[in-house]
C-alpha positions as CSV (number, residue, x, y, z in Angstrom):
1,X,172.9,-43.7,-10.0
2,X,170.2,-44.3,-12.4
3,X,168.5,-46.9,-10.3
4,X,168.8,-44.6,-7.3
5,X,167.2,-41.8,-9.1
6,X,164.4,-43.9,-10.4
7,X,163.7,-45.2,-6.9
8,X,163.0,-41.7,-5.8
9,X,160.4,-40.9,-8.3
10,X,156.7,-40.8,-7.3
11,X,156.1,-43.9,-9.5
12,X,158.4,-46.0,-7.3
13,X,156.5,-45.1,-4.1
14,X,154.1,-48.0,-3.0
15,X,150.5,-47.1,-3.6
16,X,149.6,-47.5,0.1
17,X,152.3,-45.0,1.1
18,X,151.2,-42.2,-1.3
19,X,149.4,-39.2,0.3
20,X,145.7,-39.0,-0.4
21,X,144.3,-35.6,-1.4
22,X,141.6,-34.5,1.1
23,X,139.7,-32.4,-1.3
24,X,137.7,-35.2,-2.9
25,X,136.9,-36.7,0.5
26,X,135.9,-33.5,2.3
27,X,134.3,-31.8,-0.7
28,X,134.5,-28.1,-1.4
29,X,134.5,-25.7,1.5
30,X,131.0,-24.5,2.5
31,X,130.0,-21.1,1.2
32,X,130.1,-18.3,3.8
33,X,127.0,-17.5,5.6
34,X,125.2,-14.0,5.5
35,X,127.4,-12.6,8.3
36,X,130.6,-13.9,6.6
37,X,129.6,-12.3,3.3
38,X,128.8,-9.1,5.1
39,X,132.3,-9.1,6.7
40,X,133.9,-9.8,3.4
41,X,132.0,-7.0,1.8
42,X,132.9,-4.5,4.5
43,X,136.6,-5.4,4.6
44,X,138.8,-2.8,2.8
45,X,140.0,-4.3,-0.5
46,X,143.2,-2.3,-0.8
47,X,141.9,-0.3,-3.7
48,X,141.0,3.4,-3.6
49,X,142.3,6.2,-1.4
50,X,140.8,9.0,0.6
51,X,140.2,12.0,-1.7
52,X,141.9,15.3,-1.1
53,X,138.7,17.1,0.1
54,X,138.1,14.4,2.7
55,X,141.7,14.7,3.9
56,X,141.4,18.5,4.0
57,X,138.1,18.4,5.9
58,X,139.3,15.9,8.4
59,X,142.5,17.8,9.1
60,X,140.7,21.2,9.4
61,X,138.1,19.8,11.8
62,X,140.9,18.1,13.8
63,X,142.9,21.4,14.0
64,X,139.9,23.4,15.1
65,X,138.9,20.8,17.7
66,X,142.4,20.9,19.1
67,X,142.3,24.6,19.6
68,X,138.9,24.5,21.2
69,X,139.4,21.6,23.5
70,X,143.0,21.4,24.7
71,X,143.9,23.8,27.5
72,X,140.3,24.5,28.4
73,X,137.8,23.0,30.9
74,X,135.1,20.9,29.3
75,X,132.5,23.3,28.1
76,X,131.7,25.3,25.0
77,X,134.8,24.1,23.1
78,X,133.9,20.4,23.4
79,X,130.3,21.2,22.3
80,X,131.5,23.1,19.3
81,X,133.9,20.4,18.4
82,X,131.1,17.9,18.5
83,X,129.0,20.1,16.2
84,X,131.9,20.3,13.7
85,X,132.4,16.6,13.7
86,X,128.6,16.1,13.1
87,X,128.5,18.8,10.4
88,X,131.3,17.2,8.5
89,X,129.2,14.1,7.9
90,X,125.8,15.7,7.7
91,X,125.7,15.9,3.8
92,X,126.2,12.2,3.5
93,X,123.4,11.4,6.0
94,X,121.1,13.8,4.3
95,X,121.7,12.1,1.0
96,X,120.9,8.8,2.7
97,X,117.4,10.1,3.3
98,X,116.9,8.1,6.5
99,X,114.8,9.8,9.1
100,X,115.9,7.4,11.8
101,X,119.6,8.0,11.1
102,X,119.1,11.8,11.0
103,X,117.2,11.7,14.3
104,X,119.8,9.7,16.1
105,X,122.6,12.0,14.7
106,X,120.7,15.0,16.0
107,X,120.2,13.4,19.4
108,X,124.0,12.7,19.6
109,X,124.8,16.3,18.8
110,X,122.4,17.5,21.5
111,X,123.9,15.1,24.0
112,X,127.4,16.5,23.3
113,X,126.1,20.0,23.7
114,X,125.1,19.2,27.3
115,X,128.9,19.7,28.1
116,X,128.4,23.4,27.7
117,X,125.3,23.5,29.9
118,X,125.8,21.2,32.9
119,X,128.8,20.9,35.2
120,X,127.9,17.7,37.0
121,X,130.5,15.1,35.9
122,X,128.1,12.2,36.1
123,X,125.5,13.8,33.9
124,X,128.2,14.9,31.3
125,X,129.7,11.4,31.3
126,X,126.4,9.7,30.7
127,X,125.5,12.1,27.9
128,X,128.9,11.7,26.1
129,X,128.7,7.9,26.3
130,X,125.2,7.8,25.0
131,X,126.1,10.3,22.3
132,X,128.9,7.9,21.1
133,X,126.4,5.1,21.0
134,X,123.7,7.0,19.1
135,X,126.2,8.5,16.6
136,X,127.7,5.1,15.9
137,X,124.2,3.7,15.3
138,X,123.4,6.5,12.9
139,X,126.6,6.3,10.9
140,X,126.5,2.5,10.5
141,X,122.8,2.5,9.7
142,X,122.1,0.0,12.4
143,X,118.6,-1.5,12.4
144,X,118.9,-5.0,13.8
145,X,119.0,-5.5,17.5
146,X,122.5,-6.9,17.7
147,X,123.7,-4.2,15.3
148,X,122.2,-1.4,17.5
149,X,123.7,-2.9,20.7
150,X,127.1,-3.4,19.0
151,X,127.1,-0.1,17.1
152,X,130.2,1.3,18.9
153,X,132.1,-1.9,18.1
154,X,131.1,-1.5,14.4
155,X,132.5,2.0,14.5
156,X,135.7,0.6,15.9
157,X,135.9,-1.9,13.0
158,X,135.3,1.1,10.7
159,X,138.4,2.8,12.2
160,X,140.5,-0.3,11.3
161,X,139.1,-0.1,7.7
162,X,139.6,3.7,7.4
163,X,143.3,3.8,8.5
164,X,144.7,2.2,5.3
165,X,142.3,4.2,3.3
166,X,143.6,7.4,4.8
167,X,147.3,6.2,4.5
168,X,146.8,5.6,0.8
169,X,145.1,8.9,0.4
170,X,147.9,10.8,2.1
171,X,150.5,8.9,0.0
172,X,148.6,9.6,-3.3
173,X,148.2,13.3,-2.4
174,X,151.8,13.9,-1.5
175,X,153.2,11.7,-4.3
176,X,151.3,13.6,-7.0
177,X,152.1,17.0,-5.5
178,X,155.5,16.4,-3.9
179,X,157.2,19.5,-5.3
180,X,154.2,21.7,-4.7
181,X,153.9,20.5,-1.1
182,X,157.6,21.2,-0.5
183,X,157.3,24.7,-1.9
184,X,154.2,25.4,0.2
185,X,155.8,24.0,3.3
186,X,158.9,26.2,2.9
187,X,156.7,29.3,2.4
188,X,154.6,28.4,5.5
189,X,157.7,27.9,7.6
190,X,159.2,31.2,6.4
191,X,155.9,33.0,7.1
192,X,155.7,31.6,10.6
193,X,159.3,32.9,11.3
194,X,158.4,36.3,10.0
195,X,155.1,36.6,11.9
196,X,156.6,35.4,15.2
197,X,159.6,37.7,15.0
198,X,157.8,40.9,14.0
199,X,154.8,40.0,16.3
200,X,157.1,39.8,19.3
201,X,158.7,43.1,18.5
202,X,155.3,44.9,18.0
203,X,153.9,43.3,21.1
204,X,156.8,44.5,23.3
205,X,156.4,48.0,21.8
206,X,152.6,48.3,22.5
207,X,150.7,46.7,25.3
208,X,147.3,47.4,23.6
209,X,148.5,45.5,20.5
210,X,149.9,42.7,22.7
211,X,146.5,42.3,24.4
212,X,144.9,41.6,21.0
213,X,147.3,38.8,20.1
214,X,146.4,35.2,20.7
215,X,148.2,33.4,23.5
216,X,150.1,30.2,22.6
217,X,151.2,27.7,25.2
218,X,153.8,25.3,23.9
219,X,153.0,23.0,26.7
220,X,149.6,22.3,25.1
221,X,151.2,21.4,21.7
222,X,151.6,17.6,22.3
223,X,148.0,17.4,23.4
224,X,146.8,19.4,20.5
225,X,148.8,17.2,18.0
226,X,147.1,14.1,19.6
227,X,143.7,15.7,19.3
228,X,144.2,16.6,15.7
229,X,145.1,13.1,14.8
230,X,142.3,11.5,16.7
231,X,139.6,13.8,15.5
232,X,140.9,13.6,11.9
233,X,140.7,9.8,12.0
234,X,137.3,10.0,13.5
235,X,136.0,12.4,10.8
236,X,137.4,10.2,8.1
237,X,135.9,7.1,9.7
238,X,132.5,8.8,9.9
239,X,132.7,9.8,6.3
240,X,133.5,6.3,5.1
241,X,131.0,4.6,7.4
242,X,128.2,7.0,6.3
243,X,129.0,6.3,2.6
244,X,129.6,2.6,2.9
245,X,128.0,1.3,6.1
246,X,128.6,-2.3,7.1
247,X,126.2,-4.8,5.7
248,X,125.7,-6.6,9.0
249,X,123.9,-3.5,10.4
250,X,120.7,-4.7,8.6
251,X,121.2,-8.4,9.0
252,X,118.4,-10.0,11.0
253,X,118.4,-13.4,12.7
254,X,115.7,-15.5,11.2
255,X,112.6,-16.4,13.2
256,X,113.3,-19.1,15.8
257,X,111.8,-22.5,15.6
258,X,108.1,-22.1,16.5
259,X,107.1,-24.1,19.5
260,X,103.8,-25.8,19.9
261,X,101.1,-23.6,21.2
262,X,100.6,-25.6,24.4
263,X,104.3,-25.9,25.0
264,X,104.8,-22.2,24.5
265,X,101.7,-21.0,26.5
266,X,102.4,-22.9,29.7
267,X,105.4,-20.9,30.9
268,X,104.1,-17.6,29.5
269,X,100.6,-18.0,31.1
270,X,102.2,-19.0,34.4
271,X,104.3,-15.8,34.4
272,X,101.2,-13.8,33.4
273,X,99.3,-15.2,36.5
274,X,102.3,-14.4,38.7
275,X,102.7,-10.8,37.4
276,X,98.9,-10.1,37.6
277,X,98.8,-11.4,41.2
278,X,101.7,-9.2,42.2
279,X,100.2,-6.1,40.6
280,X,96.9,-6.8,42.4
281,X,98.6,-7.0,45.7
282,X,100.4,-3.7,45.1
283,X,97.2,-2.0,44.1
284,X,95.6,-3.3,47.3
285,X,98.5,-2.0,49.4
286,X,98.3,1.5,47.8
287,X,94.5,1.5,48.5
288,X,95.3,1.1,52.2
289,X,94.1,-2.5,52.6
290,X,97.7,-3.8,53.0
291,X,98.6,-1.4,55.8
292,X,97.9,-3.9,58.6
293,X,100.3,-6.3,57.0
294,X,103.0,-3.7,57.1
295,X,102.3,-2.9,60.7
296,X,102.3,-6.6,61.6
297,X,105.7,-7.0,59.9
298,X,107.0,-3.9,61.7
299,X,107.7,-2.1,58.4
300,X,107.1,1.5,57.5
301,X,106.3,2.4,53.9
302,X,109.8,3.8,53.4
303,X,111.4,0.5,54.6
304,X,108.9,-1.4,52.4
305,X,109.9,0.7,49.4
306,X,113.6,0.3,50.1
307,X,113.5,-3.5,50.3
308,X,111.7,-4.1,47.0
309,X,112.8,-1.5,44.5
310,X,116.0,-3.3,43.3
311,X,114.1,-6.6,42.8
312,X,111.4,-4.8,40.7
313,X,114.0,-3.2,38.5
314,X,115.6,-6.6,37.9
315,X,112.1,-8.1,37.2
316,X,111.4,-5.5,34.6
317,X,114.7,-6.1,32.8
318,X,114.1,-9.9,32.8
319,X,110.6,-9.4,31.5
320,X,111.9,-7.6,28.5
321,X,114.3,-10.6,27.8
322,X,111.4,-13.1,28.3
323,X,109.2,-11.2,25.9
324,X,112.0,-11.1,23.2
325,X,112.6,-14.9,23.6
326,X,108.9,-15.7,23.7
327,X,108.1,-13.6,20.6
328,X,111.0,-15.3,18.7
329,X,109.6,-18.8,19.3
330,X,105.9,-17.9,19.3
331,X,103.7,-20.1,17.1
332,X,101.8,-18.0,14.7
333,X,101.0,-20.1,11.6
334,X,97.2,-19.8,12.2
335,X,95.0,-16.9,13.2
336,X,94.1,-18.8,16.4
337,X,97.8,-19.1,17.4
338,X,98.5,-15.5,16.6
339,X,95.5,-14.3,18.7
340,X,96.6,-16.5,21.6
341,X,100.2,-15.2,21.5
342,X,99.0,-11.6,21.3
343,X,96.8,-12.0,24.3
344,X,99.4,-13.8,26.4
345,X,102.2,-11.3,25.6
346,X,99.8,-8.4,25.9
347,X,98.8,-9.4,29.4
348,X,102.5,-9.9,30.3
349,X,103.4,-6.5,28.9
350,X,100.5,-4.6,30.6
351,X,101.2,-6.4,33.9
352,X,104.9,-5.5,33.7
353,X,103.9,-1.9,33.3
354,X,102.1,-2.3,36.6
355,X,105.4,-3.6,38.0
356,X,107.2,-0.5,36.6
357,X,104.6,1.8,38.2
358,X,105.0,-0.1,41.6
359,X,108.7,0.3,41.4
360,X,108.5,4.0,40.7
361,X,106.0,4.5,43.5
362,X,108.3,2.6,45.9
363,X,111.1,4.9,44.9
364,X,108.9,8.0,45.5
365,X,108.1,6.7,49.0
366,X,111.8,6.0,49.7
367,X,112.9,9.5,48.4
368,X,110.2,11.2,50.6
369,X,111.6,9.5,53.6
370,X,115.3,9.4,53.0
371,X,115.9,12.1,50.5
372,X,116.9,12.3,46.8
373,X,120.4,11.4,45.6
374,X,122.1,11.1,42.2
375,X,122.0,7.3,42.3
376,X,118.3,7.1,43.2
377,X,117.4,9.6,40.5
378,X,119.5,7.7,37.9
379,X,118.0,4.3,38.8
380,X,114.5,5.7,38.7
381,X,115.2,7.1,35.3
382,X,116.4,3.7,34.1
383,X,113.2,2.1,35.3
384,X,111.2,4.7,33.5
385,X,113.1,4.1,30.3
386,X,112.5,0.3,30.5
387,X,108.8,1.1,31.0
388,X,108.7,3.2,27.8
389,X,110.6,0.5,25.9
390,X,108.0,-2.0,27.1
391,X,105.3,0.3,25.7
392,X,107.1,0.3,22.3
393,X,107.3,-3.5,22.5
394,X,103.5,-3.7,23.0
395,X,103.0,-1.4,20.0
396,X,105.3,-3.5,17.8
397,X,103.4,-6.7,18.9
398,X,100.1,-5.5,17.5
399,X,101.1,-6.1,13.9
400,X,104.3,-8.3,14.5
401,X,106.5,-5.6,13.0
402,X,109.4,-4.7,15.1
403,X,112.1,-3.6,12.6
404,X,111.9,-0.1,14.0
405,X,112.0,-1.1,17.6
406,X,115.8,-1.3,18.3
407,X,116.5,2.2,16.9
408,X,113.5,3.6,18.7
409,X,114.6,2.1,22.0
410,X,118.1,3.8,21.5
411,X,116.4,7.1,20.8
412,X,114.4,6.7,24.0
413,X,117.6,6.3,26.0
414,X,119.1,9.4,24.4
415,X,115.9,11.5,24.9
416,X,115.8,10.4,28.6
417,X,119.3,11.7,29.2
418,X,118.4,15.0,27.5
419,X,115.5,15.3,29.9
420,X,117.8,14.4,32.8
421,X,120.1,17.2,31.8
422,X,117.2,19.6,31.4
423,X,115.8,19.1,34.9
424,X,119.2,20.0,36.4
425,X,119.5,17.0,38.7
426,X,122.0,18.4,41.2
427,X,119.8,21.5,41.8
428,X,116.8,19.2,42.1
429,X,118.5,17.2,44.8
430,X,119.1,20.4,46.8
431,X,115.5,21.7,46.4
432,X,113.9,18.4,47.4
433,X,116.1,17.5,50.3
434,X,115.8,21.0,51.9
435,X,112.0,21.2,51.5
436,X,110.8,17.7,52.2
437,X,109.9,16.4,55.6
438,X,112.6,13.7,55.8
439,X,112.7,10.9,58.4
440,X,116.5,11.4,58.7
441,X,118.6,14.6,59.4
442,X,119.7,16.6,56.4
443,X,123.0,15.3,54.9
444,X,124.8,18.6,54.5
445,X,128.1,17.0,53.5
446,X,126.3,15.4,50.5
447,X,125.0,18.7,49.4
448,X,128.5,20.2,49.7
449,X,129.7,17.6,47.3
450,X,127.4,18.6,44.5
451,X,128.5,20.4,41.4
452,X,128.3,24.0,40.3
453,X,124.8,23.3,38.9
454,X,123.5,23.2,42.5
455,X,124.9,26.6,43.5
456,X,121.8,28.7,42.5
457,X,119.5,26.3,44.4
458,X,121.8,26.5,47.5
459,X,121.8,30.3,47.2
460,X,118.0,30.3,47.6
461,X,118.2,28.5,51.0
462,X,117.7,30.3,54.3
463,X,120.6,31.2,56.5
464,X,122.6,29.7,58.2
465,X,122.1,26.6,56.0
466,X,122.9,28.6,52.8
467,X,126.3,29.9,54.0
468,X,127.2,26.5,55.5
469,X,126.6,24.6,52.3
470,X,128.2,27.3,50.0
471,X,131.3,27.5,52.1
472,X,131.9,23.8,51.9
473,X,131.4,23.4,48.1
474,X,134.4,22.9,45.9
475,X,133.3,24.5,42.6
476,X,135.6,24.9,39.7
477,X,136.4,28.4,38.6
478,X,134.4,29.8,35.7
479,X,136.2,30.3,32.5
480,X,135.4,32.3,29.4
481,X,135.9,31.4,25.8
482,X,136.0,27.7,24.9
483,X,136.0,26.7,28.5
484,X,132.7,28.5,29.2
485,X,130.0,26.5,30.9
486,X,126.5,27.7,32.0
487,X,126.6,25.9,35.3
488,X,129.9,27.3,36.3
489,X,129.0,30.8,35.0
490,X,125.9,30.9,37.2
491,X,127.8,29.7,40.2
492,X,130.3,32.5,39.6
493,X,127.5,35.0,39.5
494,X,126.2,33.8,42.8
495,X,129.7,34.0,44.3
496,X,130.2,37.6,43.1
497,X,126.8,38.9,44.2
498,X,126.3,37.0,47.5
499,X,129.3,36.8,49.8
500,X,129.2,34.4,52.7
501,X,128.5,36.3,55.9
502,X,131.4,36.6,58.3
503,X,129.0,36.1,61.2
504,X,128.6,32.5,60.2
505,X,132.1,30.8,60.2
506,X,132.4,27.2,58.9
507,X,132.8,25.8,62.5
508,X,129.2,26.9,63.2
509,X,127.9,24.3,60.8
510,X,128.1,21.8,63.7
511,X,125.2,23.7,65.4
512,X,122.9,22.6,62.6
513,X,120.7,19.6,63.0
514,X,122.4,17.6,60.3
515,X,123.9,14.2,59.8
516,X,127.6,14.1,59.0
């Protein structure tokens, strides 16, 4: 037995069969990079808990939002809920003293308020999505390009961090005040029973008193509970992100390896020559010198515009990418190199602005011939936004300081959508298509598919077109209170004051010179 035991000891194992520790061979693990350290710093460490005021504020805003949103059409209630969520985190943003973050937060609140003004679903959806983006960038303090682009993802990571923080906060609050919470809960339940019982008796006894009581629909209760939870978590996440934003929001990728001036300049100058040549041809065409080429090819200006607009939009977007890559690898160790880079990128930027102008002019020709639609308006807006961003890039390139550029570009997107909502695009479609000399018959069915925002513009049309379009529009009923919306309210006013003449039944729309 002794010999057997001794043979099983580590000393009896042959040296060549013993395991070799890998630590001395591989060395210590490499230290985490800047992004790894930022992730580690942002991860919740398990300590601390949400304080009682934060829990109370989050719950209160969630309950108010549930009452204002659930059971109502998108309108004033959604806008007020957005204002409440923004107001809950406003003190923290004010203490941060960042003009950029404050401006983005205000833009997000204004975008949410569009829900109470416009009825067009496509406008409301674009504004809400952009509001989420700008709010996330403001809360996370995003400055770097990647951080601004991925701001909604950073907010999602913040939710994952805030959930255990909230759970510990709720546990600490209830644990320290368990008896007090039970007493208050019993008192609230008893009060609810008393109020409901006597309220029902008094309401059945007096109709006037009953008309003053709020209406409760138990069918909305599940939805309201879900909204309370979601909004409360969002408010708590906003508060934590505003107080402790992720460190990766300000991480910047270092400058790329500078290329030799000749190696860098050849592709950039070649693109400069191509862009300048294209813009020169466009200017000649606009001056009338290119008209014989169009006639020879059998193209009208409308067809010419239709064929090239999409390619010019793609060229503008690709140019922004080329400028970003070229600036990252641009040689600028000497004043000569910096001057050459500025000139080459400046020519490219100015030439691309000419491409933007050409694209917008083509769209204008196309709209004059075939009419205005929501998609054409949206694409033209996107091209204009890229043009403004390109101007900002040129400004940033003057002194090689672009730290402000990503946030400014996001602000331009938000401001552009606010302008889009302000011009009332659905009404603009009606006014343009009914007043322009189009090359195609008027598409009445398209006009009938527009939202309530277009009703006042349709009401201004001459008969019988006015009655034909109004009779075919499916407009949601106007609602008061938290479901109020300016577009639907104006449409209801038109319906109440201007009835469709009985002398123009829907079947008579076939007599119009329209394209179905």
